[in-house]
C-alpha positions in Angstrom: 132.5 19.5 120.6 130.7 17.6 118.0 127.8 19.8 116.8 126.8 18.2 113.6 124.6 15.0 113.6 125.7 11.9 111.7 123.6 11.6 108.6 122.5 8.7 106.5 124.2 7.9 103.3 122.4 9.6 100.4 122.6 9.6 96.6 121.9 12.1 94.0 120.4 11.1 90.7 121.6 13.3 87.7 119.6 12.7 84.5 121.5 13.9 81.4 119.0 15.9 79.3 121.0 18.1 77.0 123.7 17.3 74.5 127.0 18.6 73.2 128.8 21.3 75.0 126.0 21.7 77.4 127.2 18.5 79.3 130.0 20.6 81.0 127.5 21.4 83.7 126.7 18.0 85.1 126.9 17.9 88.8 127.7 15.1 91.3 127.1 14.9 95.1 130.1 15.8 97.3 129.3 16.9 100.9 126.0 16.8 103.0 125.8 19.7 105.4 123.5 19.0 108.2 123.0 21.7 111.0 121.5 20.7 114.3 118.6 23.0 115.3 117.5 24.2 118.7 113.9 25.0 117.5 111.3 22.6 116.1 110.8 22.9 112.3 113.8 25.2 112.0 114.0 24.8 108.2 117.7 24.9 107.6 118.3 25.1 103.9 115.8 27.8 103.4 118.6 30.2 102.7 122.2 29.4 101.5 125.5 31.1 100.6 128.7 29.7 99.1 132.0 31.4 98.4 135.8 30.4 98.4 135.7 31.0 102.2 132.9 28.5 103.0 129.2 27.7 103.1 126.5 29.4 105.1 123.2 27.8 105.9 120.3 29.7 107.4 116.8 28.8 108.6 113.4 30.3 109.1 113.1 29.7 112.8 116.4 28.9 114.5 117.8 32.5 114.7 121.2 31.2 113.8 123.4 30.8 110.8 125.8 27.8 110.4 128.9 28.7 108.6 131.2 25.9 107.4 134.8 27.3 106.6 136.7 25.4 103.9 139.3 23.1 105.3 141.8 21.5 103.0 139.7 19.8 100.4 136.4 19.9 102.4 134.8 21.9 105.2 136.0 22.5 108.8 134.1 22.7 112.0 131.1 24.9 111.7 130.9 28.4 113.1 127.5 29.0 114.7 126.6 32.7 114.2 124.1 34.0 116.6 122.6 37.5 117.2 125.3 39.6 118.9 122.6 41.7 120.5 120.8 38.8 122.1 117.5 39.0 120.3 115.4 36.2 118.8 113.9 37.7 115.6 114.7 35.5 112.7 118.5 35.9 112.1 119.4 33.8 109.0 116.0 34.2 107.3 118.2 35.5 104.4 121.9 35.0 103.9 124.5 36.1 101.4 128.3 36.0 101.2 131.1 37.5 99.2 134.6 36.1 100.1 134.7 36.0 103.9 131.9 38.5 104.5 128.5 37.2 105.5 125.4 39.2 105.6 122.4 37.8 107.4 118.9 39.2 107.6 116.8 39.4 110.7 113.5 40.6 109.2 111.5 40.6 112.5 114.2 42.3 114.6 113.8 45.5 116.6 116.9 47.6 116.2 115.8 50.1 118.8 116.3 49.6 122.5 113.9 50.1 125.4 110.8 49.0 123.5 110.4 52.6 122.0 110.9 51.7 118.4 109.3 49.6 115.6 108.8 46.1 116.7 109.5 44.2 113.5 111.2 46.5 111.2 114.2 44.2 110.6 117.9 44.6 110.3 121.0 43.1 108.7 124.0 41.9 110.4 127.3 41.9 108.6 130.2 39.6 109.7 133.8 39.6 108.4 135.5 36.3 109.1 138.9 37.4 107.9 141.9 37.5 110.2 141.3 41.2 110.7 137.7 41.1 111.4 136.1 43.4 113.9 132.8 43.4 115.7 129.7 42.5 113.7 128.0 45.5 112.1 124.3 46.2 112.3 122.7 47.8 109.2 119.3 49.6 109.4 117.4 51.9 107.1 115.6 55.2 108.0 111.8 55.7 108.2 111.2 52.1 109.4 107.7 51.0 110.0 106.5 48.4 112.4 106.3 45.6 109.8 108.7 46.5 107.1 110.4 43.0 107.2 113.8 44.7 106.2 116.2 41.9 105.6 113.6 39.4 104.2 115.9 39.1 101.2 119.6 40.0 100.7 122.4 39.7 98.2 126.0 40.9 98.1 128.5 41.5 95.3 131.9 42.9 96.1 131.4 46.2 98.0 127.5 46.4 97.5 124.8 44.8 99.6 121.1 44.9 98.5 118.3 44.1 101.0 114.6 43.9 100.5 111.8 45.3 102.9 108.7 43.8 101.3 106.2 45.5 103.7 107.7 49.0 103.5 105.1 51.7 103.0 107.1 54.3 101.2 104.9 54.0 98.0 101.8 52.8 99.7 100.8 50.1 102.0 103.1 47.1 101.6 104.4 48.4 98.3 107.8 47.3 99.5 111.2 48.5 98.6 115.0 47.6 98.7 118.0 49.3 100.1 121.7 49.3 99.0 124.8 49.6 101.2 128.4 50.2 100.2 131.6 49.2 102.0 133.7 52.2 102.6 137.0 51.8 104.4 135.8 48.5 106.0 132.4 50.0 107.1 129.1 49.3 105.5 127.3 52.6 104.8 123.7 53.1 103.6 123.8 54.2 100.0 120.3 54.3 98.4 116.6 53.3 98.5 115.5 51.6 95.3 111.9 52.7 94.6 110.2 51.8 91.3 108.7 54.7 89.4 105.6 52.5 88.9 105.5 51.3 92.5 102.0 50.7 94.0 100.2 49.5 97.2 100.6 45.7 97.7 103.6 45.1 95.2 105.6 43.6 98.0 108.7 44.8 96.2 111.9 43.4 97.8 110.4 39.9 98.2 113.5 38.9 96.1 116.6 40.9 95.3 119.8 40.5 93.3 122.9 42.5 92.5 125.9 42.3 90.3 128.2 45.1 89.6 126.0 48.1 88.8 122.9 46.2 88.1 120.3 45.5 90.8 116.9 43.6 90.4 114.0 43.9 92.8 111.2 41.3 92.6 107.6 42.5 93.2 105.6 39.3 92.8 102.2 40.7 93.8 102.3 43.8 91.6 99.1 44.3 89.6 99.6 44.6 85.8 96.9 43.7 83.3 96.3 40.8 85.7 95.8 41.1 89.4 98.9 40.0 91.3 100.7 39.0 88.1 104.0 40.4 89.5 106.9 42.3 88.0 110.7 42.7 88.5 112.3 46.0 88.4 115.8 46.6 87.1 118.0 49.4 88.5 121.4 50.5 87.2 124.0 52.6 89.1 125.9 55.4 87.6 128.0 58.3 89.1 124.7 60.1 89.9 123.4 57.1 91.8 120.8 54.3 91.1 118.1 54.7 88.5 115.0 52.6 87.8 115.8 51.5 84.2 113.2 48.9 83.4 110.2 47.0 84.7 110.1 43.4 83.4 106.8 41.6 82.9 105.8 38.1 82.1 105.2 37.9 78.3 102.1 35.8 79.1 101.0 37.1 82.5 98.5 35.4 84.7 96.5 36.4 87.8 98.5 35.8 90.9 101.4 34.4 88.8 104.0 35.4 91.3 106.4 36.7 88.5 109.3 38.0 90.5 109.2 35.7 93.4 112.8 34.9 92.6 115.3 36.9 90.6 119.0 36.6 89.7 121.4 38.5 87.6 125.0 38.2 86.3 125.0 41.9 85.1 124.3 40.9 81.5 121.2 38.8 82.0 118.3 38.9 84.5 116.3 35.8 85.2 112.9 36.0 86.8 110.8 33.1 88.2 107.1 32.8 87.9 106.1 29.9 90.2 102.4 29.7 89.5 103.1 29.1 85.8 106.2 27.0 86.6 108.2 29.1 84.3 111.3 31.2 84.3 112.3 34.0 81.9 115.7 35.1 80.8 116.2 38.8 79.8 119.3 40.0 78.0 120.7 43.5 78.2 120.9 45.0 74.7 121.5 48.5 73.3 117.8 49.0 73.2 117.2 47.9 76.8 116.4 44.7 78.6 114.8 42.2 76.1 113.2 38.8 76.6 115.7 36.1 75.5 114.0 32.9 76.3 111.2 31.2 78.3 112.3 28.1 80.3 110.0 25.4 81.7 110.7 22.2 83.7 111.3 18.9 82.0 108.5 17.3 83.9 105.7 18.3 86.2 105.7 21.8 87.8 106.8 21.9 91.5 107.1 25.6 91.6 109.7 25.7 89.1 111.4 29.1 89.3 111.2 29.4 93.1 114.9 29.7 93.3 117.5 30.8 90.7 121.2 31.1 90.2 123.0 32.3 87.1 126.7 32.7 86.3 127.6 33.6 82.7 126.5 30.5 80.6 125.3 28.4 83.5 121.8 28.6 85.0 120.2 26.6 87.8 116.5 26.7 88.6 114.8 25.1 91.6 111.5 23.3 91.7 111.3 22.5 95.5 107.8 21.1 95.5 109.1 18.4 93.0 112.3 18.1 95.0 114.4 18.9 91.9 116.8 21.4 90.4 117.2 21.8 86.7 120.3 23.2 85.0 120.7 24.9 81.7 123.7 26.0 79.6 124.1 28.7 77.0 125.4 27.9 73.6 124.9 30.0 70.4 122.5 32.3 72.2 120.2 29.4 73.2 119.7 28.0 76.7 119.7 24.2 76.5 118.6 22.0 79.4 121.4 19.8 80.7 120.3 18.0 83.9 117.5 17.4 86.3 119.0 16.8 89.7 117.1 14.9 92.4 118.1 13.4 95.7 117.3 10.4 97.8 116.9 12.7 100.8 114.7 15.0 98.7 111.6 12.8 99.0 108.1 13.5 100.0 107.9 17.2 101.2 111.7 17.6 101.8 111.8 20.5 99.2 115.1 19.7 97.7 115.7 22.9 95.8 114.3 25.3 98.4 117.5 27.3 98.2 120.5 27.5 95.8 124.0 29.0 96.0 126.5 28.9 93.2 130.3 29.3 93.4 132.7 28.2 90.6 132.0 24.6 89.8 130.0 24.0 93.0 126.3 24.3 93.7 124.8 24.2 97.2 121.2 22.9 97.3 118.9 23.2 100.3 116.3 20.8 101.4 114.5 22.7 104.2 112.2 19.9 105.3 114.6 17.0 105.0 115.0 15.3 108.3 114.0 17.0 111.6 116.0 20.3 110.9 116.6 20.7 107.1 120.0 20.3 105.4 122.0 21.2 102.3 123.9 19.2 99.7 127.0 20.4 98.0 127.3 19.4 94.4 130.4 19.5 92.2 130.9 19.3 88.5 132.0 15.8 87.7 135.4 15.4 85.8 135.2 13.7 82.4 137.6 10.9 81.4 139.6 13.4 79.4 140.1 15.6 82.4 137.5 18.1 81.4 134.4 18.7 83.4 131.6 16.9 81.5 129.9 13.7 80.7 126.8 12.2 82.5 127.1 11.7 86.2 126.1 8.6 88.0 124.6 8.2 91.4 127.3 8.9 94.1 127.7 8.8 97.8 128.7 12.2 99.4 130.9 12.5 102.5 129.8 14.3 105.5 131.4 17.6 106.6 134.2 17.5 109.1 132.6 17.9 112.4 
């Protein structure tokens, strides 16, 4: 059965902005993934994941996740993941993948039966697409409140899952929190609750989360600092004794309602935090004296909520500006982040919000456009090979193929 709609030919424009070694990051269009929704304004491309196994695309309204397994040099027929418990509470509002393991958040889902439990506490559903996969596993947390929105954000690295619950009341009304889970003998087990020592009412901690190795970051974009609602990002580190709140990162030039922490990312060595009202992103480096500000990054033009989505992997950094329908990339050389490319798309016009989600794997970048077309979609970008066989050189507009349907 053909489940993917035929899409129009699109192009991606890649403007070379950097120089020298930074050009190794230039991306070119490869495949356009276009799920077909059952709900109006589904918003596919709001959440994304990408691994060696395949690509996952979630939405804000369709209660499904489309997973495209890799097939030869492209993608095979999509696997449509639905709620195994038959509920309609936002499955796919957050997604993350590691290898063949998919974790999908359903932040409005009631894990209790018979109507006797919290109505909107939220859950995670973990799927293993490997040959030995078992039944999907449902992950919850204790002390759930009616509107925790557990699963509003999620990330996974190896055997660790982190999930946000932005309306959790542990530290005050809507202070928010995050939970971690570990995979033990093939089963995901609740590990810890990450609560900031400086948590307060209204922080909405868990709005964004990220984990890499023994470093976790929890964004609290509405936390009050010297300015009302300026936002913070809290860094936690794991040792044998468990997780510890190590640092709270602040904008060096905070502003009221700045939304610092609306997006976070980490590769274990650096933490990147978006501040969308100021259209900025800040890179922090782990040093012997703690987490220190390394550099402030701004868009090459306009604003467009630059910093709304972030992906980092070593010396490569991608930052979305969805209101401008753009993604900007940066490369690290000699301790300095240099702008390389501003990526826009012909289907990212008007209010399409190209850049509404990002997922990075190896030399590939998946970019969401949640309002493109009737249902939203995502573009897979690949680094373009240079004439010498290396990956570099400015890209030119290209025509992507559609995924195998």
